[in-house]
Each structure stands twice: as structure tokens, then as C-alpha cells.
C-alpha positions as CSV (number, residue, x, y, z in Angstrom):
1,M,35.4,5.7,7.4
2,K,37.8,3.4,5.7
3,D,40.1,3.5,8.7
4,S,37.2,3.0,11.2
5,R,36.0,-0.2,12.8
6,L,32.9,-1.0,10.9
7,K,30.3,-3.5,12.2
8,V,27.1,-4.5,10.3
9,W,24.2,-5.9,12.4
10,G,21.8,-8.3,10.8
11,Y,19.5,-11.1,12.0
12,D,21.1,-14.5,12.9
13,W,18.2,-16.3,11.2
14,V,15.0,-15.6,9.3
15,P,12.4,-18.0,7.7
16,D,13.0,-19.2,4.2
17,F,10.7,-16.6,2.5
18,A,12.8,-13.8,4.0
19,K,16.3,-15.2,3.1
20,G,18.0,-12.8,0.8
21,Q,15.6,-10.0,1.6
22,V,16.9,-8.7,4.9
23,R,18.2,-5.2,4.2
24,D,21.6,-5.6,5.7
25,F,22.6,-7.0,2.3
26,R,22.4,-3.4,1.0
27,V,25.0,-2.2,3.5
28,R,27.3,-5.2,2.9
29,W,27.0,-4.6,-0.8
30,A,28.0,-0.9,-0.5
31,L,30.9,-1.7,1.8
32,I,32.2,-4.3,-0.5
33,E,31.9,-2.0,-3.5
34,A,33.8,0.7,-1.5
35,S,36.5,-1.9,-0.4
36,F,35.8,-1.1,3.2
37,A,36.6,-3.9,5.7
38,Y,33.8,-4.7,8.1
39,E,32.7,-7.3,10.6
40,V,29.3,-8.8,11.1
41,D,27.3,-9.3,14.3
42,H,23.8,-10.7,14.7
43,V,20.6,-9.9,16.5
44,T,19.1,-13.2,17.8
45,M,15.7,-13.6,16.3
46,G,13.1,-12.8,18.9
47,T,15.3,-10.4,20.8
48,Q,15.1,-7.4,18.4
49,G,12.7,-5.6,20.7
50,K,14.9,-5.7,23.8
51,P,16.6,-2.6,25.1
52,E,20.1,-3.6,24.0
53,H,19.1,-3.6,20.3
54,L,16.6,-0.7,20.6
55,A,19.6,1.4,21.7
56,R,21.1,0.7,18.3
57,Q,17.9,0.8,16.3
58,P,14.8,2.4,17.9
59,F,12.4,0.4,15.7
60,G,14.0,-2.9,16.5
61,Q,15.0,-3.6,12.9
62,V,18.1,-4.2,10.9
63,P,20.5,-3.2,9.5
64,V,22.6,-1.2,11.8
65,L,26.1,0.0,11.0
66,E,28.4,0.8,13.9
67,V,31.3,3.1,13.0
68,D,33.9,3.0,15.8
69,G,31.1,1.8,18.1
70,T,28.6,4.5,17.2
71,P,25.4,3.1,15.6
72,M,23.7,4.4,12.5
73,F,20.4,3.0,11.2
74,E,18.2,3.0,8.1
75,S,19.8,1.3,5.0
76,G,19.4,4.3,2.7
77,A,21.2,6.7,5.1
78,I,23.9,4.1,5.8
79,V,24.5,3.4,2.1
80,W,24.7,7.1,1.3
81,R,27.3,7.7,4.0
82,I,29.4,4.9,2.6
83,A,28.9,6.3,-0.9
84,E,30.2,9.7,0.1
85,Q,33.6,8.2,0.7
86,S,33.7,5.9,-2.4
87,D,34.7,6.7,-5.9
88,V,32.9,3.5,-7.0
89,L,29.5,4.5,-5.6
90,L,29.9,8.3,-6.3
91,P,32.3,8.5,-9.3
92,P,34.2,11.8,-9.8
93,G,32.2,14.1,-12.0
94,L,28.8,12.4,-11.2
95,D,25.9,14.7,-10.3
96,R,25.7,13.8,-6.6
97,Y,22.3,15.5,-6.1
98,A,20.9,13.5,-9.0
99,A,22.2,10.3,-7.4
100,L,20.7,11.3,-4.0
101,S,17.4,12.0,-5.7
102,W,17.3,8.5,-7.2
103,V,18.3,7.0,-3.8
104,F,15.2,8.6,-2.3
105,A,13.1,7.6,-5.3
106,A,14.0,4.0,-4.8
107,L,13.0,4.1,-1.1
108,N,10.1,6.6,-1.3
109,S,8.5,6.2,-4.8
110,V,9.1,2.6,-5.8
111,E,9.6,0.5,-2.7
112,P,6.4,1.5,-0.7
113,L,4.0,0.4,-3.4
114,T,5.9,-2.6,-4.6
115,G,6.4,-3.6,-1.0
116,V,2.7,-3.4,-0.1
117,V,2.0,-5.7,-3.1
118,G,4.3,-8.2,-1.5
119,T,2.8,-7.7,1.9
120,V,-0.7,-8.3,0.7
121,Q,0.3,-11.3,-1.3
122,T,2.3,-12.9,1.5
123,F,1.0,-11.8,4.9
124,V,-2.7,-10.9,4.7
125,E,-4.6,-13.8,6.1
126,D,-8.0,-12.7,4.8
127,R,-7.4,-13.8,1.3
128,E,-10.8,-12.6,0.1
129,A,-9.9,-9.1,1.2
130,A,-6.4,-9.4,-0.3
131,E,-7.8,-10.4,-3.6
132,R,-10.1,-7.4,-3.7
133,V,-7.3,-4.9,-3.2
134,A,-4.5,-6.6,-5.0
135,P,-5.5,-5.5,-8.6
136,T,-5.6,-1.8,-7.5
137,L,-2.3,-2.1,-5.7
138,R,-0.6,-3.9,-8.6
139,A,-1.8,-1.3,-11.0
140,M,-0.4,1.5,-8.9
141,A,2.9,-0.3,-8.5
142,G,3.0,-0.9,-12.3
143,K,2.6,2.8,-12.9
144,K,5.7,3.5,-10.8
145,L,7.7,0.9,-12.6
146,K,6.5,2.3,-16.0
147,R,7.8,5.7,-15.0
148,L,11.1,4.2,-13.8
149,A,11.5,2.3,-17.1
150,G,10.8,5.6,-19.0
151,A,13.4,7.4,-17.0
152,L,16.0,4.7,-17.5
153,G,15.3,4.6,-21.3
154,D,18.2,2.9,-23.1
155,K,20.8,3.7,-20.6
156,D,22.7,1.0,-18.8
157,Y,22.4,2.9,-15.5
158,L,20.2,5.6,-14.0
159,L,22.7,8.4,-14.5
160,G,24.2,7.1,-17.7
161,G,26.9,4.5,-18.4
162,T,28.4,4.2,-14.9
163,F,27.1,2.2,-12.0
164,C,26.6,4.3,-8.8
165,V,24.9,4.4,-5.4
166,A,21.6,5.2,-7.1
167,D,21.7,1.9,-9.0
168,L,22.7,0.0,-5.9
169,M,19.7,1.2,-4.1
170,M,17.2,0.9,-7.0
171,A,18.4,-2.6,-7.9
172,S,18.1,-3.7,-4.2
173,V,14.5,-2.6,-4.4
174,L,13.9,-4.4,-7.7
175,H,15.5,-7.4,-6.3
176,G,12.7,-7.7,-3.8
177,L,10.1,-8.1,-6.6
178,D,10.9,-11.8,-7.2
179,G,7.7,-13.8,-7.2
180,L,5.4,-10.8,-7.5
181,A,5.0,-10.8,-11.4
182,L,5.5,-7.0,-11.5
183,I,8.8,-6.3,-13.2
184,E,8.4,-8.8,-15.9
185,D,6.2,-6.4,-17.9
186,F,9.3,-4.2,-18.3
187,P,12.1,-6.0,-20.0
188,S,14.5,-3.0,-19.7
189,L,14.1,-3.0,-15.9
190,V,14.7,-6.8,-15.8
191,A,17.9,-6.3,-17.8
192,Y,18.9,-3.3,-15.6
193,R,18.2,-5.2,-12.4
194,D,20.1,-8.2,-13.6
195,R,23.0,-6.1,-14.7
196,C,23.4,-4.5,-11.3
197,L,22.9,-7.8,-9.4
198,A,25.6,-9.5,-11.5
199,R,28.2,-7.4,-9.8
200,P,30.6,-9.4,-7.7
201,A,30.1,-7.2,-4.7
202,Y,26.3,-7.9,-4.7
203,Q,27.0,-11.6,-5.2
204,K,29.3,-11.8,-2.2
205,A,27.0,-9.7,0.0
206,M,24.1,-12.0,-0.7
207,T,26.1,-15.2,-0.5
208,D,27.5,-14.2,2.9
209,Q,24.2,-13.2,4.4
210,I,22.4,-16.4,3.3
211,A,25.3,-18.6,4.5
212,E,25.1,-17.0,8.0
213,I,21.4,-17.4,8.2
214,E,21.6,-21.1,7.1
215,S,24.3,-21.8,9.5
216,N,22.0,-20.9,12.4
217,A,18.9,-22.7,11.1
218,A,19.3,-25.7,13.3
219,N,18.9,-23.4,16.4
220,Y,15.4,-22.7,15.3
221,A,14.3,-26.1,14.0
222,K,11.1,-27.2,15.7
């Protein structure tokens, strides 16, 4: 992969509430950690359902990673493929199956519930209905975060003292909790998230994504 032509697809623009949340940042982060050169292309907002993009991503979403012109979709699958060829993301001697388990845990155990809390808080127009279900959803998400905090314990990272792909994926999910008042009940998770997000590769991935989005904002001004 290191010698392949790599292209990351993201959106050219998103509304302010979505800036920094579009999941191509996960792929960029992994590529930067792995020291893999890549280029970026953009799906014009509003065209993601057109056949050209659906041929790359059948659900009309991002990210997509093209490897020598062949597309791959779903951020978890893409990041794992990158990790398999990176000693930073899968250090020698690391239990790879434990890392893979935690990647799936981030996407299947933590993100669905925390994500639905955000969806109800941000997108449900019937606010009376949202307020009825929010306490139950928040309690369920809190139980997942409590389990995660228990598994992390006093370790710096999920599998011990070394950052790996499991932490990249879990921290990217925890990054999405800003403004939801969920993670603040677990100081060890806040410190863990901040430790991961302080990495230069994350900072560059996020800075680049937001700069590209902001550079296109004038095209969508009403």
C-alpha cells in the first residue's frame, strides 16, 4: 500500500455542526500515522447520491479510499487495512486480534448508542418526543462508557502503554461526543481521549479537513 496511489474522498463542504465530524478524518489520521502519502478528492455536497459516487460507495457516504484506483469504503475497514501495514498502528508484538476486537467495539458497542444520543439531541424536530427518550438513551450510552472506562483502567491505551489502531478508532468515536455531556462523567476517558487526540497525526488530519471545508464555504453561502 505504501507504494500505491492513495486517494481519500470526503465532502467538499458540510454545515458548521458537522465540521470536524466527517469520518474521512479517521482515514487521514491513519494514513498520516503510517507515513503513507495520499491525495484528497471531494464529493460535491448534494451529489453523493449520483451514480458516479455510488459506484465508489453504495450508500452515498464518505469516506472512500481508492488504492490504485480501486475504491474501498467504511472507515473501520479502511483504517484496519492501513494498520495491517503500519508498525505504528499495529506495533510488533501487539495482540492483533485484541486490537481488532477493540476496533469493532468502538464501532459496534460504543458508537451506535452515543451516536443516537447525538442524533436525538440535534436532529429530532419533535422536541417533546426527544426529551422523553433522551434520559433512557443517555443512561444506556453511559453504561457503555462505564464499561469502557473499566476496561481501560489506569492504562494509557487500551492494550497497554502503546498507542495502536484500537486507540485511533476508539478516540475518533469519543471525539464525536463533544457537546453531549456524556464523557465528562468519566475523567479517565476524557484524559484518554485527549491523549490520543493530541497526537500530531490527528491534529494534521483534522486541520486539513476543516481547512478544505472552509475553503469551499463561499460556494454554499445563501
